[in-house]
C-alpha positions as CSV (number, residue, x, y, z in Angstrom):
1,X,-8.5,15.4,57.8
2,X,-10.3,18.7,56.9
3,X,-8.2,22.0,56.5
4,X,-10.3,23.3,59.5
5,X,-9.8,20.7,61.8
6,X,-6.1,20.8,61.2
7,X,-6.3,24.5,61.7
8,X,-8.2,24.0,65.1
9,X,-5.9,21.3,66.1
10,X,-3.0,23.5,65.5
11,X,-4.7,26.2,67.5
12,X,-5.6,24.0,70.4
13,X,-1.8,22.8,70.5
14,X,-0.6,26.6,70.3
15,X,-2.9,27.3,73.2
16,X,-1.7,24.7,75.5
17,X,2.2,25.3,74.5
18,X,1.7,28.9,75.8
19,X,-0.3,27.9,79.0
20,X,2.6,25.4,79.8
21,X,5.4,27.9,79.2
22,X,3.3,30.6,81.1
23,X,3.0,28.0,84.3
24,X,6.8,27.6,84.3
25,X,7.6,30.0,87.1
26,X,4.9,28.5,89.6
27,X,6.2,25.0,88.6
28,X,9.8,26.2,89.3
29,X,8.6,27.3,92.9
30,X,6.5,24.0,93.3
31,X,9.5,21.9,92.6
32,X,11.6,23.9,94.9
33,X,8.9,23.4,97.7
34,X,9.2,19.5,97.0
35,X,12.8,19.6,97.0
36,X,12.9,21.2,100.5
37,X,10.0,18.8,102.0
38,X,12.1,15.8,100.9
39,X,15.4,17.3,102.4
40,X,13.6,17.6,105.4
41,X,12.5,14.2,105.6
42,X,15.8,12.9,104.3
43,X,17.5,14.7,107.1
44,X,14.7,13.9,109.9
45,X,15.7,10.0,108.9
46,X,19.3,10.6,109.3
47,X,18.8,12.0,112.7
48,X,16.6,9.1,113.6
49,X,19.3,6.7,112.9
50,X,18.7,5.3,109.1
51,X,21.4,4.9,106.8
52,X,21.6,7.4,104.1
53,X,20.2,4.6,101.5
54,X,17.5,4.2,103.5
55,X,16.7,7.7,104.2
56,X,16.5,8.1,100.3
57,X,14.1,5.6,100.3
58,X,11.9,6.9,102.9
59,X,11.9,10.4,101.8
60,X,10.7,9.5,98.4
61,X,7.3,9.2,99.8
62,X,6.4,11.7,102.2
63,X,2.9,11.2,103.2
64,X,2.1,9.1,106.2
65,X,-1.0,6.9,104.2
């Protein structure tokens, strides 16, 4: 591997790492939202008579397709 290729590869990795770090706040917000949706589905399943174990399984997949 040439020095130029090594330098470009390192630069690309640095850019990807920086982009990932900058996206972390949005990822935290997205994860919080996903957890809230799962909790809503879990609680609804419990209200409809499913056991806690069944509700856990049901809230893992939150779409109807």
